PyMOL Python script that loads the backbone (N, CA, C, O; Angstrom):
from pymol import cmd

cmd.read_pdbstr("""\
ATOM      1  N   MET A   1      -1.034  -4.840  32.744  1.00  0.00           N
ATOM      2  CA  MET A   1      -0.860  -4.956  31.299  1.00  0.00           C
ATOM      3  C   MET A   1      -1.821  -6.008  30.762  1.00  0.00           C
ATOM      4  O   MET A   1      -2.045  -7.034  31.404  1.00  0.00           O
ATOM      5  N   ALA A   2      -2.384  -5.757  29.595  1.00  0.00           N
ATOM      6  CA  ALA A   2      -3.364  -6.664  28.999  1.00  0.00           C
ATOM      7  C   ALA A   2      -2.691  -7.928  28.493  1.00  0.00           C
ATOM      8  O   ALA A   2      -1.517  -7.919  28.120  1.00  0.00           O
ATOM      9  N   ALA A   3      -3.441  -9.000  28.486  1.00  0.00           N
ATOM     10  CA  ALA A   3      -2.925 -10.271  27.992  1.00  0.00           C
ATOM     11  C   ALA A   3      -2.677 -10.172  26.494  1.00  0.00           C
ATOM     12  O   ALA A   3      -3.362  -9.417  25.804  1.00  0.00           O
ATOM     13  N   PRO A   4      -1.695 -10.932  25.976  1.00  0.00           N
ATOM     14  CA  PRO A   4      -1.440 -10.905  24.532  1.00  0.00           C
ATOM     15  C   PRO A   4      -2.701 -11.310  23.763  1.00  0.00           C
ATOM     16  O   PRO A   4      -3.380 -12.272  24.123  1.00  0.00           O
ATOM     17  N   GLY A   5      -2.994 -10.576  22.724  1.00  0.00           N
ATOM     18  CA  GLY A   5      -4.158 -10.870  21.900  1.00  0.00           C
ATOM     19  C   GLY A   5      -5.435 -10.227  22.402  1.00  0.00           C
ATOM     20  O   GLY A   5      -6.450 -10.226  21.706  1.00  0.00           O
ATOM     21  N   HIS A   6      -5.388  -9.678  23.617  1.00  0.00           N
ATOM     22  CA  HIS A   6      -6.591  -9.059  24.194  1.00  0.00           C
ATOM     23  C   HIS A   6      -7.064  -7.887  23.345  1.00  0.00           C
ATOM     24  O   HIS A   6      -8.258  -7.753  23.074  1.00  0.00           O
ATOM     25  N   ASN A   7      -6.135  -7.045  22.929  1.00  0.00           N
ATOM     26  CA  ASN A   7      -6.487  -5.879  22.113  1.00  0.00           C
ATOM     27  C   ASN A   7      -7.126  -6.306  20.804  1.00  0.00           C
ATOM     28  O   ASN A   7      -8.028  -5.637  20.299  1.00  0.00           O
ATOM     29  N   HIS A   8      -6.654  -7.434  20.247  1.00  0.00           N
ATOM     30  CA  HIS A   8      -7.210  -7.925  18.990  1.00  0.00           C
ATOM     31  C   HIS A   8      -8.659  -8.359  19.169  1.00  0.00           C
ATOM     32  O   HIS A   8      -9.496  -8.074  18.313  1.00  0.00           O
ATOM     33  N   SER A   9      -8.971  -9.048  20.274  1.00  0.00           N
ATOM     34  CA  SER A   9     -10.339  -9.502  20.478  1.00  0.00           C
ATOM     35  C   SER A   9     -11.271  -8.317  20.701  1.00  0.00           C
ATOM     36  O   SER A   9     -12.432  -8.357  20.292  1.00  0.00           O
ATOM     37  N   VAL A  10     -10.777  -7.269  21.340  1.00  0.00           N
ATOM     38  CA  VAL A  10     -11.578  -6.062  21.544  1.00  0.00           C
ATOM     39  C   VAL A  10     -11.877  -5.416  20.195  1.00  0.00           C
ATOM     40  O   VAL A  10     -13.011  -5.010  19.943  1.00  0.00           O
ATOM     41  N   LYS A  11     -10.872  -5.318  19.329  1.00  0.00           N
ATOM     42  CA  LYS A  11     -11.081  -4.737  17.999  1.00  0.00           C
ATOM     43  C   LYS A  11     -12.100  -5.538  17.203  1.00  0.00           C
ATOM     44  O   LYS A  11     -12.959  -4.963  16.535  1.00  0.00           O
ATOM     45  N   SER A  12     -12.011  -6.850  17.270  1.00  0.00           N
ATOM     46  CA  SER A  12     -12.941  -7.711  16.548  1.00  0.00           C
ATOM     47  C   SER A  12     -14.358  -7.546  17.083  1.00  0.00           C
ATOM     48  O   SER A  12     -15.315  -7.507  16.310  1.00  0.00           O
ATOM     49  N   ARG A  13     -14.495  -7.448  18.403  1.00  0.00           N
ATOM     50  CA  ARG A  13     -15.816  -7.284  19.010  1.00  0.00           C
ATOM     51  C   ARG A  13     -16.427  -5.934  18.629  1.00  0.00           C
ATOM     52  O   ARG A  13     -17.615  -5.849  18.319  1.00  0.00           O
ATOM     53  N   VAL A  14     -15.612  -4.888  18.655  1.00  0.00           N
ATOM     54  CA  VAL A  14     -16.099  -3.559  18.274  1.00  0.00           C
ATOM     55  C   VAL A  14     -16.543  -3.558  16.813  1.00  0.00           C
ATOM     56  O   VAL A  14     -17.579  -2.984  16.479  1.00  0.00           O
ATOM     57  N   ALA A  15     -15.765  -4.197  15.946  1.00  0.00           N
ATOM     58  CA  ALA A  15     -16.135  -4.272  14.531  1.00  0.00           C
ATOM     59  C   ALA A  15     -17.437  -5.057  14.355  1.00  0.00           C
ATOM     60  O   ALA A  15     -18.268  -4.693  13.522  1.00  0.00           O
ATOM     61  N   ALA A  16     -17.620  -6.125  15.127  1.00  0.00           N
ATOM     62  CA  ALA A  16     -18.850  -6.912  15.033  1.00  0.00           C
ATOM     63  C   ALA A  16     -20.059  -6.094  15.503  1.00  0.00           C
ATOM     64  O   ALA A  16     -21.124  -6.150  14.888  1.00  0.00           O
ATOM     65  N   ILE A  17     -19.894  -5.344  16.582  1.00  0.00           N
ATOM     66  CA  ILE A  17     -20.976  -4.487  17.069  1.00  0.00           C
ATOM     67  C   ILE A  17     -21.332  -3.449  16.008  1.00  0.00           C
ATOM     68  O   ILE A  17     -22.500  -3.113  15.816  1.00  0.00           O
ATOM     69  N   SER A  18     -20.318  -2.955  15.335  1.00  0.00           N
ATOM     70  CA  SER A  18     -20.519  -1.970  14.273  1.00  0.00           C
ATOM     71  C   SER A  18     -21.367  -2.547  13.140  1.00  0.00           C
ATOM     72  O   SER A  18     -22.177  -1.838  12.543  1.00  0.00           O
ATOM     73  N   ILE A  19     -21.180  -3.819  12.851  1.00  0.00           N
ATOM     74  CA  ILE A  19     -21.969  -4.482  11.809  1.00  0.00           C
ATOM     75  C   ILE A  19     -23.447  -4.449  12.185  1.00  0.00           C
ATOM     76  O   ILE A  19     -24.298  -4.115  11.361  1.00  0.00           O
ATOM     77  N   PHE A  20     -23.744  -4.799  13.436  1.00  0.00           N
ATOM     78  CA  PHE A  20     -25.139  -4.822  13.872  1.00  0.00           C
ATOM     79  C   PHE A  20     -25.737  -3.415  13.884  1.00  0.00           C
ATOM     80  O   PHE A  20     -26.899  -3.226  13.524  1.00  0.00           O
ATOM     81  N   ALA A  21     -24.948  -2.441  14.294  1.00  0.00           N
ATOM     82  CA  ALA A  21     -25.436  -1.055  14.312  1.00  0.00           C
ATOM     83  C   ALA A  21     -25.709  -0.567  12.893  1.00  0.00           C
ATOM     84  O   ALA A  21     -26.754   0.030  12.633  1.00  0.00           O
ATOM     85  N   SER A  22     -24.784  -0.815  11.982  1.00  0.00           N
ATOM     86  CA  SER A  22     -24.965  -0.392  10.585  1.00  0.00           C
ATOM     87  C   SER A  22     -26.158  -1.098   9.951  1.00  0.00           C
ATOM     88  O   SER A  22     -26.953  -0.483   9.241  1.00  0.00           O
ATOM     89  N   GLY A  23     -26.270  -2.387  10.216  1.00  0.00           N
ATOM     90  CA  GLY A  23     -27.394  -3.148   9.673  1.00  0.00           C
ATOM     91  C   GLY A  23     -28.728  -2.658  10.217  1.00  0.00           C
ATOM     92  O   GLY A  23     -29.704  -2.539   9.476  1.00  0.00           O
ATOM     93  N   GLY A  24     -28.763  -2.376  11.510  1.00  0.00           N
ATOM     94  CA  GLY A  24     -29.987  -1.870  12.131  1.00  0.00           C
ATOM     95  C   GLY A  24     -30.411  -0.540  11.544  1.00  0.00           C
ATOM     96  O   GLY A  24     -31.592  -0.312  11.282  1.00  0.00           O
ATOM     97  N   MET A  25     -29.442   0.337  11.340  1.00  0.00           N
ATOM     98  CA  MET A  25     -29.751   1.640  10.748  1.00  0.00           C
ATOM     99  C   MET A  25     -30.271   1.486   9.328  1.00  0.00           C
ATOM    100  O   MET A  25     -31.236   2.149   8.948  1.00  0.00           O
ATOM    101  N   ALA A  26     -29.648   0.626   8.544  1.00  0.00           N
ATOM    102  CA  ALA A  26     -30.083   0.422   7.158  1.00  0.00           C
ATOM    103  C   ALA A  26     -31.514  -0.110   7.116  1.00  0.00           C
ATOM    104  O   ALA A  26     -32.337   0.362   6.332  1.00  0.00           O
ATOM    105  N   VAL A  27     -31.801  -1.089   7.961  1.00  0.00           N
ATOM    106  CA  VAL A  27     -33.134  -1.676   7.988  1.00  0.00           C
ATOM    107  C   VAL A  27     -34.165  -0.648   8.460  1.00  0.00           C
ATOM    108  O   VAL A  27     -35.244  -0.537   7.876  1.00  0.00           O
ATOM    109  N   ALA A  28     -33.837   0.098   9.506  1.00  0.00           N
ATOM    110  CA  ALA A  28     -34.771   1.104  10.027  1.00  0.00           C
ATOM    111  C   ALA A  28     -35.082   2.161   8.965  1.00  0.00           C
ATOM    112  O   ALA A  28     -36.239   2.540   8.782  1.00  0.00           O
ATOM    113  N   LYS A  29     -34.055   2.630   8.272  1.00  0.00           N
ATOM    114  CA  LYS A  29     -34.274   3.630   7.227  1.00  0.00           C
ATOM    115  C   LYS A  29     -35.135   3.071   6.108  1.00  0.00           C
ATOM    116  O   LYS A  29     -36.006   3.768   5.587  1.00  0.00           O
ATOM    117  N   LEU A  30     -34.901   1.819   5.733  1.00  0.00           N
ATOM    118  CA  LEU A  30     -35.679   1.200   4.663  1.00  0.00           C
ATOM    119  C   LEU A  30     -37.147   1.047   5.079  1.00  0.00           C
ATOM    120  O   LEU A  30     -38.052   1.386   4.316  1.00  0.00           O
ATOM    121  N   VAL A  31     -37.371   0.542   6.274  1.00  0.00           N
ATOM    122  CA  VAL A  31     -38.743   0.329   6.746  1.00  0.00           C
ATOM    123  C   VAL A  31     -39.502   1.656   6.824  1.00  0.00           C
ATOM    124  O   VAL A  31     -40.633   1.760   6.351  1.00  0.00           O
ATOM    125  N   VAL A  32     -38.873   2.664   7.423  1.00  0.00           N
ATOM    126  CA  VAL A  32     -39.533   3.967   7.543  1.00  0.00           C
ATOM    127  C   VAL A  32     -39.721   4.596   6.163  1.00  0.00           C
ATOM    128  O   VAL A  32     -40.765   5.181   5.877  1.00  0.00           O
ATOM    129  N   GLY A  33     -38.708   4.472   5.317  1.00  0.00           N
ATOM    130  CA  GLY A  33     -38.816   5.024   3.969  1.00  0.00           C
ATOM    131  C   GLY A  33     -39.962   4.427   3.187  1.00  0.00           C
ATOM    132  O   GLY A  33     -40.688   5.142   2.496  1.00  0.00           O
ATOM    133  N   ILE A  34     -40.131   3.109   3.291  1.00  0.00           N
ATOM    134  CA  ILE A  34     -41.247   2.446   2.606  1.00  0.00           C
ATOM    135  C   ILE A  34     -42.575   2.854   3.249  1.00  0.00           C
ATOM    136  O   ILE A  34     -43.558   3.115   2.556  1.00  0.00           O
ATOM    137  N   ALA A  35     -42.587   2.902   4.580  1.00  0.00           N
ATOM    138  CA  ALA A  35     -43.830   3.221   5.301  1.00  0.00           C
ATOM    139  C   ALA A  35     -44.354   4.615   4.954  1.00  0.00           C
ATOM    140  O   ALA A  35     -45.563   4.814   4.834  1.00  0.00           O
ATOM    141  N   ILE A  36     -43.448   5.572   4.794  1.00  0.00           N
ATOM    142  CA  ILE A  36     -43.910   6.940   4.512  1.00  0.00           C
ATOM    143  C   ILE A  36     -43.790   7.298   3.030  1.00  0.00           C
ATOM    144  O   ILE A  36     -44.135   8.406   2.617  1.00  0.00           O
ATOM    145  N   GLY A  37     -43.299   6.347   2.242  1.00  0.00           N
ATOM    146  CA  GLY A  37     -43.199   6.586   0.802  1.00  0.00           C
ATOM    147  C   GLY A  37     -42.131   7.595   0.420  1.00  0.00           C
ATOM    148  O   GLY A  37     -42.300   8.361  -0.529  1.00  0.00           O
ATOM    149  N   SER A  38     -41.018   7.594   1.169  1.00  0.00           N
ATOM    150  CA  SER A  38     -39.945   8.554   0.908  1.00  0.00           C
ATOM    151  C   SER A  38     -38.827   7.914   0.091  1.00  0.00           C
ATOM    152  O   SER A  38     -38.087   7.068   0.593  1.00  0.00           O
ATOM    153  N   LEU A  39     -38.713   8.321  -1.161  1.00  0.00           N
ATOM    154  CA  LEU A  39     -37.628   7.802  -1.997  1.00  0.00           C
ATOM    155  C   LEU A  39     -36.265   8.236  -1.469  1.00  0.00           C
ATOM    156  O   LEU A  39     -35.283   7.506  -1.602  1.00  0.00           O
ATOM    157  N   ALA A  40     -36.207   9.416  -0.874  1.00  0.00           N
ATOM    158  CA  ALA A  40     -34.942   9.896  -0.310  1.00  0.00           C
ATOM    159  C   ALA A  40     -34.484   8.992   0.829  1.00  0.00           C
ATOM    160  O   ALA A  40     -33.300   8.669   0.926  1.00  0.00           O
ATOM    161  N   LEU A  41     -35.406   8.586   1.685  1.00  0.00           N
ATOM    162  CA  LEU A  41     -35.040   7.736   2.811  1.00  0.00           C
ATOM    163  C   LEU A  41     -34.704   6.319   2.343  1.00  0.00           C
ATOM    164  O   LEU A  41     -33.812   5.677   2.896  1.00  0.00           O
ATOM    165  N   ILE A  42     -35.410   5.841   1.340  1.00  0.00           N
ATOM    166  CA  ILE A  42     -35.088   4.527   0.767  1.00  0.00           C
ATOM    167  C   ILE A  42     -33.697   4.572   0.138  1.00  0.00           C
ATOM    168  O   ILE A  42     -32.914   3.633   0.286  1.00  0.00           O
ATOM    169  N   SER A  43     -33.395   5.656  -0.557  1.00  0.00           N
ATOM    170  CA  SER A  43     -32.068   5.832  -1.136  1.00  0.00           C
ATOM    171  C   SER A  43     -31.003   5.869  -0.043  1.00  0.00           C
ATOM    172  O   SER A  43     -29.933   5.280  -0.196  1.00  0.00           O
ATOM    173  N   GLU A  44     -31.292   6.554   1.046  1.00  0.00           N
ATOM    174  CA  GLU A  44     -30.354   6.610   2.173  1.00  0.00           C
ATOM    175  C   GLU A  44     -30.162   5.224   2.787  1.00  0.00           C
ATOM    176  O   GLU A  44     -29.066   4.889   3.237  1.00  0.00           O
ATOM    177  N   ALA A  45     -31.222   4.423   2.805  1.00  0.00           N
ATOM    178  CA  ALA A  45     -31.112   3.048   3.307  1.00  0.00           C
ATOM    179  C   ALA A  45     -30.161   2.232   2.438  1.00  0.00           C
ATOM    180  O   ALA A  45     -29.369   1.441   2.950  1.00  0.00           O
ATOM    181  N   LEU A  46     -30.241   2.425   1.127  1.00  0.00           N
ATOM    182  CA  LEU A  46     -29.324   1.715   0.225  1.00  0.00           C
ATOM    183  C   LEU A  46     -27.884   2.184   0.443  1.00  0.00           C
ATOM    184  O   LEU A  46     -26.950   1.383   0.389  1.00  0.00           O
ATOM    185  N   HIS A  47     -27.713   3.466   0.686  1.00  0.00           N
ATOM    186  CA  HIS A  47     -26.385   3.994   0.998  1.00  0.00           C
ATOM    187  C   HIS A  47     -25.869   3.379   2.290  1.00  0.00           C
ATOM    188  O   HIS A  47     -24.694   3.025   2.385  1.00  0.00           O
ATOM    189  N   SER A  48     -26.729   3.254   3.272  1.00  0.00           N
ATOM    190  CA  SER A  48     -26.341   2.631   4.540  1.00  0.00           C
ATOM    191  C   SER A  48     -25.988   1.163   4.338  1.00  0.00           C
ATOM    192  O   SER A  48     -25.112   0.633   5.021  1.00  0.00           O
ATOM    193  N   ALA A  49     -26.673   0.499   3.395  1.00  0.00           N
ATOM    194  CA  ALA A  49     -26.358  -0.898   3.102  1.00  0.00           C
ATOM    195  C   ALA A  49     -24.950  -1.021   2.526  1.00  0.00           C
ATOM    196  O   ALA A  49     -24.241  -1.986   2.812  1.00  0.00           O
ATOM    197  N   ILE A  50     -24.550  -0.055   1.727  1.00  0.00           N
ATOM    198  CA  ILE A  50     -23.180  -0.051   1.200  1.00  0.00           C
ATOM    199  C   ILE A  50     -22.185   0.164   2.342  1.00  0.00           C
ATOM    200  O   ILE A  50     -21.126  -0.462   2.374  1.00  0.00           O
ATOM    201  N   ASP A  51     -22.527   1.047   3.274  1.00  0.00           N
ATOM    202  CA  ASP A  51     -21.694   1.226   4.461  1.00  0.00           C
ATOM    203  C   ASP A  51     -21.592  -0.075   5.255  1.00  0.00           C
ATOM    204  O   ASP A  51     -20.542  -0.391   5.813  1.00  0.00           O
ATOM    205  N   LEU A  52     -22.692  -0.823   5.299  1.00  0.00           N
ATOM    206  CA  LEU A  52     -22.686  -2.111   5.994  1.00  0.00           C
ATOM    207  C   LEU A  52     -21.690  -3.066   5.349  1.00  0.00           C
ATOM    208  O   LEU A  52     -20.962  -3.771   6.048  1.00  0.00           O
ATOM    209  N   VAL A  53     -21.655  -3.093   4.036  1.00  0.00           N
ATOM    210  CA  VAL A  53     -20.686  -3.951   3.337  1.00  0.00           C
ATOM    211  C   VAL A  53     -19.255  -3.546   3.712  1.00  0.00           C
ATOM    212  O   VAL A  53     -18.409  -4.405   3.961  1.00  0.00           O
ATOM    213  N   ALA A  54     -18.992  -2.252   3.751  1.00  0.00           N
ATOM    214  CA  ALA A  54     -17.661  -1.768   4.140  1.00  0.00           C
ATOM    215  C   ALA A  54     -17.336  -2.176   5.574  1.00  0.00           C
ATOM    216  O   ALA A  54     -16.194  -2.522   5.876  1.00  0.00           O
ATOM    217  N   THR A  55     -18.324  -2.137   6.453  1.00  0.00           N
ATOM    218  CA  THR A  55     -18.111  -2.531   7.843  1.00  0.00           C
ATOM    219  C   THR A  55     -17.814  -4.020   7.944  1.00  0.00           C
ATOM    220  O   THR A  55     -16.967  -4.433   8.736  1.00  0.00           O
ATOM    221  N   ILE A  56     -18.502  -4.825   7.150  1.00  0.00           N
ATOM    222  CA  ILE A  56     -18.242  -6.272   7.140  1.00  0.00           C
ATOM    223  C   ILE A  56     -16.832  -6.554   6.641  1.00  0.00           C
ATOM    224  O   ILE A  56     -16.148  -7.427   7.176  1.00  0.00           O
ATOM    225  N   ILE A  57     -16.397  -5.831   5.631  1.00  0.00           N
ATOM    226  CA  ILE A  57     -15.028  -5.992   5.131  1.00  0.00           C
ATOM    227  C   ILE A  57     -14.029  -5.606   6.211  1.00  0.00           C
ATOM    228  O   ILE A  57     -13.017  -6.283   6.388  1.00  0.00           O
ATOM    229  N   THR A  58     -14.300  -4.539   6.926  1.00  0.00           N
ATOM    230  CA  THR A  58     -13.413  -4.123   8.021  1.00  0.00           C
ATOM    231  C   THR A  58     -13.327  -5.212   9.077  1.00  0.00           C
ATOM    232  O   THR A  58     -12.236  -5.530   9.549  1.00  0.00           O
ATOM    233  N   TRP A  59     -14.461  -5.786   9.453  1.00  0.00           N
ATOM    234  CA  TRP A  59     -14.486  -6.855  10.449  1.00  0.00           C
ATOM    235  C   TRP A  59     -13.653  -8.050   9.970  1.00  0.00           C
ATOM    236  O   TRP A  59     -12.888  -8.629  10.741  1.00  0.00           O
ATOM    237  N   ALA A  60     -13.808  -8.412   8.689  1.00  0.00           N
ATOM    238  CA  ALA A  60     -13.057  -9.540   8.139  1.00  0.00           C
ATOM    239  C   ALA A  60     -11.555  -9.269   8.167  1.00  0.00           C
ATOM    240  O   ALA A  60     -10.764 -10.156   8.487  1.00  0.00           O
ATOM    241  N   VAL A  61     -11.171  -8.046   7.833  1.00  0.00           N
ATOM    242  CA  VAL A  61      -9.746  -7.690   7.841  1.00  0.00           C
ATOM    243  C   VAL A  61      -9.190  -7.744   9.262  1.00  0.00           C
ATOM    244  O   VAL A  61      -8.070  -8.207   9.479  1.00  0.00           O
ATOM    245  N   VAL A  62      -9.974  -7.272  10.224  1.00  0.00           N
ATOM    246  CA  VAL A  62      -9.532  -7.338  11.627  1.00  0.00           C
ATOM    247  C   VAL A  62      -9.365  -8.790  12.041  1.00  0.00           C
ATOM    248  O   VAL A  62      -8.394  -9.129  12.719  1.00  0.00           O
ATOM    249  N   ARG A  63     -10.291  -9.649  11.647  1.00  0.00           N
ATOM    250  CA  ARG A  63     -10.189 -11.077  11.989  1.00  0.00           C
ATOM    251  C   ARG A  63      -8.935 -11.695  11.374  1.00  0.00           C
ATOM    252  O   ARG A  63      -8.224 -12.450  12.037  1.00  0.00           O
ATOM    253  N   VAL A  64      -8.665 -11.379  10.117  1.00  0.00           N
ATOM    254  CA  VAL A  64      -7.475 -11.929   9.461  1.00  0.00           C
ATOM    255  C   VAL A  64      -6.213 -11.405  10.137  1.00  0.00           C
ATOM    256  O   VAL A  64      -5.243 -12.144  10.311  1.00  0.00           O
ATOM    257  N   SER A  65      -6.229 -10.130  10.517  1.00  0.00           N
ATOM    258  CA  SER A  65      -5.046  -9.572  11.172  1.00  0.00           C
ATOM    259  C   SER A  65      -4.802 -10.185  12.543  1.00  0.00           C
ATOM    260  O   SER A  65      -3.690 -10.112  13.065  1.00  0.00           O
ATOM    261  N   ASP A  66      -5.835 -10.792  13.133  1.00  0.00           N
ATOM    262  CA  ASP A  66      -5.683 -11.447  14.430  1.00  0.00           C
ATOM    263  C   ASP A  66      -5.089 -12.835  14.323  1.00  0.00           C
ATOM    264  O   ASP A  66      -4.695 -13.413  15.336  1.00  0.00           O
ATOM    265  N   LEU A  67      -5.012 -13.389  13.113  1.00  0.00           N
ATOM    266  CA  LEU A  67      -4.454 -14.729  12.941  1.00  0.00           C
ATOM    267  C   LEU A  67      -2.970 -14.727  13.305  1.00  0.00           C
ATOM    268  O   LEU A  67      -2.264 -13.745  13.073  1.00  0.00           O
ATOM    269  N   PRO A  68      -2.505 -15.842  13.879  1.00  0.00           N
ATOM    270  CA  PRO A  68      -1.079 -15.907  14.227  1.00  0.00           C
ATOM    271  C   PRO A  68      -0.191 -15.796  12.993  1.00  0.00           C
ATOM    272  O   PRO A  68      -0.514 -16.318  11.925  1.00  0.00           O
ATOM    273  N   ARG A  69       0.889 -15.131  13.156  1.00  0.00           N
ATOM    274  CA  ARG A  69       1.857 -14.987  12.055  1.00  0.00           C
ATOM    275  C   ARG A  69       2.730 -16.234  11.983  1.00  0.00           C
ATOM    276  O   ARG A  69       2.967 -16.903  12.989  1.00  0.00           O
ATOM    277  N   ARG A  70       3.200 -16.532  10.784  1.00  0.00           N
ATOM    278  CA  ARG A  70       4.107 -17.684  10.622  1.00  0.00           C
ATOM    279  C   ARG A  70       5.530 -17.239  10.633  1.00  0.00           C
ATOM    280  O   ARG A  70       6.436 -18.063  10.510  1.00  0.00           O
TER     281      ARG A  70
END
""", "prot")
cmd.dss("prot")
cmd.show_as("cartoon", "prot")
cmd.util.cbc("prot")
cmd.orient("prot")
């Protein structure tokens, strides 16, 4: 059986990894979009940036949910 709180740290780590993945995708789309002059890809990069904000909020909520209850 896992130690108490172990599942919470795994959730937090997965959410943090998700932040880096979302950020990497947004940056890659933006760089390629600018490099090839694609407004569609630049627009998709901005959409991915909004997804990144949602992922950061998810990570923050997971962190708060890991706090000890009173």
